[in-house]
C-alpha positions in Angstrom: 118.0 139.2 89.6 121.1 139.7 91.8 123.7 142.2 90.6 127.3 142.0 91.7 129.3 145.2 91.9 133.1 145.1 91.5 135.5 144.7 94.4 137.6 147.7 93.8 140.5 148.3 96.2 138.5 147.0 99.1 135.2 148.7 98.2 132.2 147.7 96.2 131.5 149.9 93.2 129.1 149.8 90.2 129.6 150.8 86.6 127.4 151.7 83.7 128.0 148.4 82.0 126.8 144.9 83.2 127.4 141.4 81.9 124.8 138.6 82.3 126.0 135.3 83.6 124.1 132.3 82.3 123.9 128.7 83.5 125.4 126.5 80.7 123.0 123.6 81.6 119.8 125.4 80.7 120.7 129.0 79.8 119.0 130.5 82.8 120.3 134.0 83.6 121.9 133.7 87.1 123.1 137.2 87.8 124.6 140.3 86.4 128.1 141.6 87.2 129.3 145.1 86.8 132.3 145.5 84.4 135.4 147.6 84.8 136.5 149.7 81.9 140.1 150.7 81.2 140.0 153.8 83.3 138.8 151.9 86.3 141.5 149.3 85.9 144.0 152.1 85.6 142.7 153.5 88.9 142.9 150.0 90.6 146.5 149.7 89.5 147.3 153.1 91.1 145.5 152.0 94.3 147.6 148.8 94.3 150.8 150.7 93.8 149.9 152.9 96.8 149.2 149.8 98.9 152.7 148.5 98.3 154.2 150.7 100.9 151.6 149.6 103.5 152.0 145.9 102.6 155.8 146.1 103.0 155.2 146.7 106.7 152.1 144.4 107.1 153.4 141.8 109.6 153.4 138.1 108.8 151.1 137.2 111.6 148.4 139.6 110.3 148.7 138.1 106.8 148.5 134.6 108.3 145.6 135.4 110.5 143.6 137.0 107.6 144.2 134.0 105.3 143.3 131.5 108.0 140.0 133.3 108.8 139.1 133.4 105.2 139.8 129.7 104.9 137.6 129.0 107.9 134.7 131.1 106.5 134.9 129.6 103.1 134.8 126.1 104.5 131.8 126.9 106.7 130.0 128.2 103.6 131.1 125.4 101.3 127.6 124.3 100.2 126.6 127.9 99.2 129.8 128.3 97.1 129.5 124.8 95.6 126.0 125.5 94.4 127.1 128.7 92.8 130.0 126.9 91.0 127.6 124.1 89.9 125.3 126.7 88.3 127.7 129.1 86.7 130.3 126.6 85.6 128.1 123.5 85.0 130.4 121.7 87.4 128.8 118.6 89.0 128.0 119.5 92.6 130.3 116.9 94.2 133.2 118.2 92.1 132.2 121.8 92.9 132.2 121.0 96.6 135.7 119.5 96.2 136.9 122.7 94.5 135.6 124.9 97.4 137.2 122.7 100.0 140.5 122.8 98.0 140.2 126.6 97.9 139.8 126.7 101.6 142.9 124.5 102.0 144.8 126.7 99.6 144.1 129.7 101.9 145.2 127.6 104.9 148.5 126.6 103.2 149.1 130.3 102.3 148.5 131.2 106.0 151.2 128.8 107.0 153.6 129.9 104.3 153.1 133.6 105.3 154.8 132.8 108.6 157.7 130.7 107.3 158.4 132.6 104.0 161.7 134.3 104.6 165.3 134.0 103.2 168.5 132.2 104.0 171.8 132.7 105.7 174.9 132.3 103.4 178.5 131.8 104.2 180.6 134.0 101.9 184.0 132.8 102.9 184.2 130.1 100.1 187.0 132.2 98.6 189.7 134.4 100.2 187.9 137.6 99.1 184.9 136.6 101.2 186.7 135.9 104.4 185.0 137.6 107.3 181.8 138.2 105.4 178.4 136.6 105.6 175.2 137.0 103.6 171.5 137.0 104.2 168.8 137.0 101.6 165.2 138.2 102.0 162.2 137.7 99.7 160.9 141.1 98.7 157.7 141.5 96.6 158.5 142.6 93.0 155.5 144.8 92.9 151.9 144.7 91.7 150.6 141.4 90.4 148.0 141.1 87.6 146.0 137.9 87.8 143.9 136.4 85.0 142.0 133.3 86.0 140.0 130.8 83.8 136.5 129.4 83.8 137.1 125.8 84.6 138.2 126.2 88.3 136.8 129.7 88.8 137.3 129.7 92.6 140.4 127.7 93.3 142.5 128.9 90.4 141.7 132.5 91.4 142.7 131.6 94.9 146.0 130.3 93.6 146.7 133.9 92.5 145.1 135.8 95.4 146.4 133.8 98.4 150.1 133.8 97.5 149.9 137.5 96.8 148.4 138.2 100.2 150.8 135.8 101.9 153.9 137.5 100.6 152.5 141.1 100.7 152.2 141.8 97.0 149.1 143.9 95.8 147.0 142.2 93.2 144.4 143.1 90.6 142.5 140.0 89.5 140.3 139.6 86.4 138.1 136.5 86.7 136.7 134.7 83.6 133.7 136.5 82.2 131.7 133.3 82.0 132.3 132.4 85.7 132.9 135.4 87.9 130.3 134.9 90.6 132.2 132.6 93.1 135.2 134.9 93.0 133.0 138.0 93.8 131.4 135.9 96.6 134.9 135.3 97.9 135.5 139.1 98.0 132.5 139.3 100.3 134.4 137.1 102.7 137.5 139.3 102.4 135.3 142.2 103.6 133.7 140.2 106.4 137.1 139.2 107.8 138.5 142.8 107.4 142.0 144.0 108.0 143.2 143.8 104.4 145.1 147.0 103.6 143.1 149.2 101.3 144.1 148.7 97.7 145.8 145.4 98.3 143.2 143.4 96.4 140.9 144.3 93.5 138.6 141.8 91.7 137.4 143.3 88.5 135.3 141.5 85.9 136.1 143.2 82.6 136.0 142.6 78.8 139.1 141.2 77.2 139.8 144.6 75.6 139.7 146.4 78.9 141.5 143.6 80.8 144.4 143.8 78.3 145.6 146.8 80.3 146.6 144.3 83.0 148.9 142.7 80.5 150.5 145.8 79.0 150.6 148.3 81.9 154.3 149.2 82.7 153.6 149.5 86.4 152.6 145.9 86.8 155.5 143.8 87.9 154.1 140.3 87.4 151.5 138.7 85.2 150.0 135.4 86.3 147.8 133.9 83.6 146.0 130.5 83.5 144.4 129.6 80.2 145.1 128.3 76.7 148.6 128.3 75.2 147.4 130.3 72.2 146.2 133.2 74.3 149.0 132.8 76.9 151.9 133.2 74.6 150.3 136.3 72.9 149.9 137.8 76.4 153.5 137.1 77.3 154.6 138.8 74.1 152.4 141.8 74.9 153.6 141.9 78.5 157.0 143.2 77.7 159.6 143.2 80.5 157.3 142.1 83.3 157.7 138.7 84.8 155.2 136.3 83.4 153.8 133.1 85.0 152.0 131.0 82.4 149.9 127.9 83.2 148.8 126.9 79.7 147.4 123.4 79.9 148.3 120.3 77.8 147.2 116.9 76.5 148.1 114.8 79.6 149.2 111.3 79.0 149.0 108.1 81.1 151.1 105.0 80.7 149.7 101.7 81.9 152.6 99.2 82.1 152.4 95.4 81.9 153.6 95.6 85.5 150.7 97.9 86.6 148.5 96.9 89.6 145.3 95.0 88.8 143.0 97.1 86.7 140.2 96.9 89.2 142.4 98.8 91.7 142.4 102.0 89.5 139.7 101.8 86.8 137.5 104.2 88.9 140.4 106.7 89.2 141.1 106.3 85.5 137.5 107.0 84.5 137.2 110.0 86.6 140.5 111.4 85.3 139.1 111.1 81.7 135.7 112.5 82.2 135.5 114.6 85.3 134.0 118.0 84.6 133.5 116.8 81.0 137.3 116.8 80.4 137.6 120.6 81.0 140.6 120.2 83.2 144.2 121.2 82.1 145.5 117.8 83.3 142.5 115.7 82.3 143.8 112.3 80.9 143.6 112.8 77.2 146.1 110.2 75.9 146.3 106.6 77.4 149.1 104.3 76.3 148.6 100.7 77.5 151.0 97.8 77.2 149.7 95.6 74.4 149.2 92.6 76.8 146.7 94.7 78.8 145.2 96.8 76.1 141.9 94.9 75.5 140.9 94.6 79.1 141.7 98.2 79.8 139.8 99.6 76.8 136.8 97.4 77.5 136.7 98.4 81.2 137.0 102.1 80.4 134.1 101.9 77.9 132.0 100.0 80.5 132.7 102.5 83.2 132.1 105.5 80.9 128.7 104.2 80.1 127.8 104.1 83.8 128.4 107.8 84.4 125.4 109.6 85.8 124.4 112.3 83.4 122.3 115.2 84.6 122.0 118.7 85.9 125.1 119.9 87.7 123.3 120.9 90.9 122.2 117.3 91.5 124.4 115.4 94.1 124.0 112.2 92.0 125.4 113.8 88.8 129.0 113.0 87.9 128.8 114.0 84.2 127.1 117.2 82.9 127.4 119.6 80.0 130.3 121.8 78.8 130.8 125.5 79.5 129.2 126.6 76.2 127.9 125.3 72.9 130.8 126.5 70.8 133.2 124.3 72.7 130.9 121.3 72.6 130.7 121.7 68.8 134.5 122.1 68.6 135.0 118.8 70.4 132.5 117.1 68.1 134.3 118.4 65.0 137.7 117.2 66.2 136.3 113.8 66.9 134.7 113.6 63.5 137.9 114.8 61.9 139.8 111.9 63.6 137.2 109.4 62.5 137.4 110.6 58.9 141.2 110.1 59.1 140.9 106.5 60.2 140.4 106.5 64.0 137.8 104.2 65.6 135.2 105.2 68.2 135.0 102.6 70.9 132.4 104.8 72.5 131.0 107.8 70.5 129.2 110.4 72.6 126.9 112.8 70.7 126.7 116.6 70.9 123.5 118.5 71.5 123.7 122.1 72.6 126.2 122.5 75.4 126.3 118.8 76.0 128.8 116.3 74.6 128.8 112.6 75.7 131.8 110.7 76.7 133.9 109.5 73.8 136.8 106.9 73.6 138.9 106.8 70.4 141.5 104.3 69.3 143.7 104.1 66.2 144.5 107.8 66.4 147.7 109.3 65.0 150.0 111.8 66.5 149.0 114.7 64.1 145.2 114.4 64.9 143.9 117.3 66.8 142.2 115.0 69.4 145.7 113.8 70.3 148.1 116.6 69.4 146.1 119.6 70.8 144.5 120.3 74.2 141.0 118.9 73.6 139.5 120.3 76.8 136.5 118.1 76.4 135.1 114.6 77.2 137.1 112.5 74.8 140.2 110.3 75.2 142.6 108.4 73.0 143.7 104.9 74.0 146.5 103.1 72.2 148.7 100.0 72.7 152.5 100.1 73.0 155.1 97.3 73.1 158.0 98.5 75.2 158.5 101.4 77.7 160.8 103.3 75.4 158.1 103.5 72.8 155.6 104.7 75.4 157.9 107.4 76.6 158.4 108.5 73.1 154.7 108.7 72.5 154.2 110.8 75.7 156.9 113.2 74.6 155.8 113.7 71.1 154.2 117.0 70.5 154.4 120.5 72.1 153.0 120.0 75.6 154.5 118.8 78.8 152.4 119.5 81.9 151.9 116.3 83.9 151.9 112.5 83.1 151.0 109.4 85.0 152.6 105.9 85.1 151.0 102.8 86.6 153.7 100.3 87.4 155.1 98.1 90.2 158.7 98.3 88.8 161.0 100.9 90.3 163.2 100.6 87.2 160.3 101.9 85.1 159.7 104.7 87.5 163.3 105.9 87.3 163.5 105.6 83.5 160.2 107.5 83.1 161.3 110.2 85.6 164.6 110.6 83.8 163.2 110.8 80.3 159.7 112.3 80.3 159.4 116.0 79.3 156.8 117.1 81.8 156.5 119.3 84.9 155.3 116.4 87.0 155.2 112.6 86.9 152.7 110.8 89.1 153.2 107.1 89.9 150.1 104.9 90.3 148.0 108.0 90.0 146.5 109.7 86.9 148.0 113.0 85.7 144.8 114.7 86.9 146.0 114.8 90.5 147.0 118.2 91.9 147.7 119.0 95.5 147.6 122.7 96.2 151.0 123.0 97.9 153.0 121.1 95.4 154.9 122.8 92.5 152.5 122.7 89.6 153.4 123.7 86.0 154.8 122.5 82.8 157.4 122.7 80.1 157.4 123.3 76.4 154.0 124.9 75.4 152.5 124.0 78.8 153.8 127.2 80.3 156.4 129.0 82.4 156.9 129.1 86.2 155.1 127.1 88.9 152.0 127.5 91.0 151.6 125.9 94.4 151.5 128.5 97.1 155.1 128.8 98.1 156.3 128.6 94.5 153.9 131.3 93.4 155.1 133.5 96.3 158.7 133.1 95.0 157.6 134.1 91.5 155.9 137.2 93.0 159.1 138.2 94.8 162.8 138.9 94.2 165.6 137.8 96.5 167.4 140.8 98.1 170.9 140.2 99.4 172.6 141.8 102.5 176.3 141.3 102.9 177.9 142.2 106.2 181.0 141.4 108.3 180.9 138.7 110.9 178.9 135.5 111.2 
């Protein structure tokens, strides 16, 4: 049984406490990871603070070169990382491989941003008092970053915290999800292989929630970057005090299919994947579908047909595109929410069953706004599909509730695009794409209970920094 020590300030260390990591598919123990206690996290924070002075003078080309080499190494070992993700996260191999390649691209994007990330020149003679003066801004790291990453994209979402920190020269202490820490620790091995990272710049420390809470409350941490549920996230923000908080908190993403949408055959495959990829355990998985009444029946029937065709099996198999959930408690929760909706009058067009960690694809209709399957973040393999009569009604249905991460709109009418973009309360609107699309350089984040701040490498770098202004005479 392999044991993974912790990556502490650039060194591998062990502790007296280990945590077993099990495969959700069959319960096999995959490995054991050493856990950090509060005293070790405190020490990692101190090492990070010491590294700040070194990082301030670490030139952009060295940061860029380091990130680029990590990207290349990760891509060259994509299969090894994908198999690890498939086993520890129950992510179908093809999806896991896609995550690894995206993580490599995220490092590559960060490498390029490390070179171009600077400030701006400002004319200050807009008023008489500024005559003869000019200004120059520079992005300066705010200080130590604490990152807390989730189980569902254990590699790429960790990279979305690590890569921007390295690119802008901010030290970071990262706590990976306890159920899926292996790929992140494997990534730390690549950091050490590449070398050149200033000591103390990065620590990756699996820890209990109690010990990890120090990353939230510690006064010497400047920025908290958290990805997870809104219920946990807002509590952490409250406990974080004065520090800057970046919160990516998920949602119940909606998709509108207009009467002017392209032919259904052009996008039914994309739609099915957005509903059931990784058993719905994606922050922007399509959870609510609103279809113009003239196209409702054909859309619902096609979605049921395609969902029945999903290849169910063990996540390591290259033929599998639907597997189990992360654990049994979440599978049971999804089943309970579905049954609750059925008891309240919803209809199951397709009713998947739950057994252990597995829950089959489910398609509901006749749902109401207050039902948990529609109002809350389900984070499971079920979707609600409902008809609407005019676009204003559809926009209202999307906006109801407390989330606003991303939404999709299938239409060929520019007027509908403009009306939706003007009125939808979301962080991003995708046209003729499902809301599940995320490209790693674009600004990604939400409004309302979906969070604060934006990820996407350059946007995270800005959140990790403060603009510093220099005013001087002349041009």
